[in-house]
Every structure is written in structure tokens, then in C-alpha cells.
N, C-alpha and C positions, 0 to 999 in steps of 0.2 A: 218596102225597099230598104235594104241594109245600108246604114251610113258608114262611110269610111272615116275613121278617126285618125287624124295625124297627130302624133305625139312629138313634142319638142322638149328640149332641155328646159327645166325651170329656170327662171331668172335667178342668177346667183345673188346671194346676200351675205352680209357680214356674219361671221360665226365667232363665238368665243369658246375656246377649248381648254379644259382643265388638264394639266399634265399629271399623270400618275407615276408610280415607281418604275413601270416598264419603259417609259419614255425618258426618264431622268438620265442626264448625261449625254443625250443625243444632240448633235448640232441642229440648230433651227432649220437650216436649209435642207438637210437630209430628212428631217421630220416632215417638212412640208411636201417634199417630193413623194413621200409615201402617202401622206394624208390627201393630197390633191392629185390623185392619179389622172393622167391625161392632160394636165395643164402644162404647157411648154415651160421648160426649165428657165428660159430667158424671162418669162413673165414673172416667175416666182422671185428671181433675183432682183428684177426691177421693182417689185412690190416691197421687198426688204429694204433696198436702197432708198426708196421714196418714202419710207416711214409708214407705209400702209399696213405692214405686218408689225405688230407691237407685242411686247411681253410685259404684263403687269402695267399696262398703259404707257410704257416707255419704248423709245426707239432702240433697236438692237442691230448688230451686224450679222452677216451670214454665218460667222463662226461662233455665235453665241451658243453656249451649251445649256440646255433646258434643265430646270430643277423641279423636283416634285412639288406640286402646289402652284406652279406658274400658271397664269392665265394668258393664253395666246389669242390675239386678235387676228383672225384670218379674213382678209378682205374679199370682196367679190372678185372672182377670177374667171376668165374666159375658158370654158370647157369645150372640148370638141363636140361637133354635132353628133346626135345619136346614131346617125347613119354613116359616120366617118370612121373608117377602119384605122385602128391604132394598135395593131397586133404586134407582139414581140415574138419572134420565132424561138421556141425553146431550143436549148443546146445543152449537150452533155460534155463536160470537160474532163480530162484525165484526173482522177482523184488519187492523190498520193496518200492521204490519211483522212479518216472521218470517224467521229464519235458523236455523242449527244450534244457536245458543246461547240464543236468547230469542224470545218472542212478545210483541207489543204489541197488546192488544185495546181496543176502544171499548166499555166496560161500560155497559149500560143502567141507569137508575135502578130501584130496587125489587128488585135482585138482590144478595144477599149474596155476598161474595167467597169465603166458606167456611162450612161447616156449624157449628152451635153456637148457644147462646142462643136456643133455640126454633126454629132453622132446621135442617132435616134435611140440607140440602146447599146448596152455593153454586157459584160460577163454577168453582173449581178442581176440585171433584168432578165437575161436569158435563163439563168439558173432558177429564178423565181417562176418563170413560165414553165420550165421543165419539172418543177416541184411545187405544183399548185397547193398541195396540202401542207407544205412547210409553213409553220406559223411565224417564223422569224429567220431571215437571211440578210446579213449586212456585211459590207466590206470592213475588215479590220485594218487594212492599210491599202495602199495603191501601188500600181506599177504603170509606167508610161505605156502608151498604146503599142509602141514598137519594141518594148522589152518583153521577153518571154520569161517563164519560170514560176517559182513558188508564190502563190497568193493565198492569203488567209481570209476565210469567211466565217463569221460567227453565226451560230445557230441559236444562241441565247443572249438576251440583253446583258446578263451578268458576265458572260464570257467576253462580250464586246467591250464593256467598260474596263474589264481587267486587261485586255489586250491593248486598248488605247492608253491606259495608265502606264503599262509596261514600256510601250514604245516612246511615250512622252518622257519617261525617266531614263531612257537609254538601256533598258533591259533587253535581253536576248541578243542574238548576233545574226546579221543578214549579210550573206556573202554573194558576190556576183562575179561573173567572168566577162571580160570585155577584150575585144581586139582593137588596138589603137594604132593610129598612124604615127610612126617614129620608132626609133631604136631605144627602147627603155633600158636603162642600165642598172638602176638601184634595185637591190634585192627587196627592200622594204622602205616605204616612204609614207610619212604622215602628212596629210594635207588638211590644213585648218583655216583656210581663207573663208571669211564671212561671205554669205550669199544674200543678194537682194533681188526681189522680184521687180520687174518693170514691164511696161507695155510699149510695143513698137508703134509707129505712126498709124499702122493699120489696125491696131488694137489687139495684136497677138501677144500672149504672155511669154515673157522670157525671164531668164535669171542671169545675173552677172556677179563676179567677185567685186565687192564694194565694202569699204570700211564701215559703212552705215548698215550693212546687212546683218543677218542672224548668224550666230555661231554654227559652223559646220565642220565635221571631222570625218575624213575618209582615209582609210589605210589601204595603200596600193602595194601589192606584192608582185614580183616578176615571176611569170610561169614559163614562157618560152619566147625566144626571139627569132624573128623571121626576116632579118635584114631591115627592110623599110617598115615592117609591122611587128607588133609585139602583143602576145596574149598575156593579159594581167589579171590578177584577182583584185577585187575591191570589196572591202568590208565597210559597211555603213555604221558609224558610231552615233550619228544623228540622222534625221530623216527629212532633209530639206528637199523641196521640189527640184528635180533635175540635178541633184547634188553630184553624183558621180560624173555625169556628162559635163557639167560646167567646170568641176575641179580639174578633170583631165584636159579639157580644151584650153583652160587658162594656163596649164602647165606646158602647152604646146603639143599635146598628144590627144587630139580629138578621136572619138570612137568612130570606127568605120561604119558608114551608113547613117550617121546622125544628121538629120535634115535641118536641125536648128543651129548646131554648134560645130558642125563638121564641114568638110570640103565637098563642093558639088562635083569636082573632077574625080575625087576618090569614090564618091557614091556612084558616079556613072561607070567608072572602071569595074567596080564589083557587080553592078547591075548587068554588065556585059558577060560576067561570069555566072549569071543566074542568081546572084545574091541580092535580094530586093528588100532588105530590112536593116535595122540597126543591130550591130553585134554586141548586145548587152543582155545577159541572161542571169536571172536570180537562181543560183545553183544550190545554195545550202541555207537552211534556216534552223537556228537553234533557239528554242524558247522554252520556258516553263509552261506547263499546262495551265490555262487561265483559271481553272477551277480547283485542280488538285495540287498544282505546283510541281508536278512530276517533270523532270527534264526530258525534253523531246528534241530530236534532230531529224530533219527531212532533207532529202537530196533529189535534185532533178538534173539529169544528164543534159549536156548540150544538145539542142535539136539537130536533126540531120543536116539542115541547111548550113549550120555553123561548122559541124564536123567536116563537111565536104569542102568548105573554104580552108579549114586547117590542113586538110589533106593536100589541097592544091598548093598552099604555101610551103608545106613540107617538101614538095617535089620541085618547086620553082623558086624558092628563096635563095 
């Protein structure tokens, strides 16, 4: 009589991992997300905050960047059951440019760039699922879930490090288009209010203008006025969380459809017109190639939903 053997996940145990040149420069949280596939993101961050994850026997924060030769203590972490489905549906996104070092895609609104905060998966996980043979795919920067447009993905560690260094030092130019509430009048305006992250009573992350915050610089240019609304261009000279959204809202010109810093009434009005997103689009990206230094410029036109709203305002403003 044949026995039925039931296999279970082995009991997790502490691991010590040596960091090589390929992992050097990566944030510890991102490294663990790749190393501990299937472990809930919240568990990883709890382990980091609680000091269970250590580097060279010392406590670290989630934004610690690994160095070659580091020894990482990886604690026992709860893995999903072997029969628990944790599949990520593969997805193909519009590719604007691709070579051996990087991919530039045109991300649609409503898609997170990575899993977490109630989202099981995002662009990067779906691209990895669609390209199972790709040895390396990592986000070079981020876009908010409701922001559409140009997104950089590195295909090599060296390219990722170069792109991170470039953005940290203010290299390259990132241009956006936004429809704001209000009659914007200045042709060009520099916004330099410092921005500070904070948490609401429910634990939701927000950003506000605050003297104790980090330096932030946005350049706003007038593109077209539509009475109560204005289409503006926004160039990021720094890359703070929600930077364009908070700078514009603090100036009295919140972005149409912004569910964190905008008006519920305005969002409801545009929803009745069939517009159910935030009107913020990453339209142009100018960077040197991360490996060759060759100047590159990429463009993504406004999505159809945005152009339809512009057409409506043209006729009804």
C-alpha cells in the first residue's frame, strides 16, 4: 500500500548572508523583499524595526544601503504554506525605450509601482513575472499609483546605482503635466518650501510644508488657462514624496482628482464626467545614459482620459 507523504514548509531559522558586489548599494528593505519571496512586506518591516534584522551585528533602518562585505542577519520569517497560491499575474506595459541597461515604460494611472500598503503587487512584480528569464529588474525611481507616465527600470545593478546617484544629486530633468484647480497666472514660478512626512491618526502617510522638512524644489510653468482650472507644467529639481502634489496644494492650486490633498467636491465633479484618476502625468524625462553618459530624452503623451478632459474644458470653460 502506497503511503501518502504530506510535505510542509520547513521551520524557518536564522540565516546569515554575506553581501557581494552585485547587492552593494541596495536598500536593505528592497534586498529582503527579493531574498524572502512570499513573506508579507509588513512582516519584513516589523522585523527591521524590531531589530531582528541586523547588519554586522548592529541595528539598521529600512533605508540602510548595503555595502560589499556586510553580513546580514535574516531572522525566522513566516512563509506562506506550500499549497497557498501567491501568484503575480504577468503584465506587459508600453515600452518607450529599452537596451541592455534599462527599460523606460509608460505606466498607466491606477497601477502601483510595487506591492505594499494594501497592494499585493505592482509594476515591478508583474514585469518580473512577464520576464522570468530576466536576471535583474529593479525600480530606479517611483511614481504615485494614480500618476501616469515615464518610469525607469534598471536591468543591471551598475545601471541602478548610477541612476540612484544621479537622482540623489539632482541630475537629469523630470517634467510633469498637471491640471490644477484655480486660475494660475504666473508664467513661471519656483516653489522651494521644505516638505515633511507625517502620519494621520489612522496611520496613513502624508506630506506637508514644514520648516523642519527636507529641501524641495519644483518649477511650475503655465501651459493653458481654462477659467476655474489651469494646465501647468511641473519640473522636479528634487524628488521628495508627493512633492508636486503638496507644493501645488499648499499654494492653493490642488491637482484635480488628488484624493489626499485635493477637494472631494472637485473629484466628484470630474468623476461624473468619467474622469476617475488624478491629473498628474510624467510626460518628459531627460537623463544621461547610466552606463555610457549619452544624453537621452523620452516623451509620453497625455493619456486619452486626460486629453478628453482638456477637450471638455476647451469647449466649456
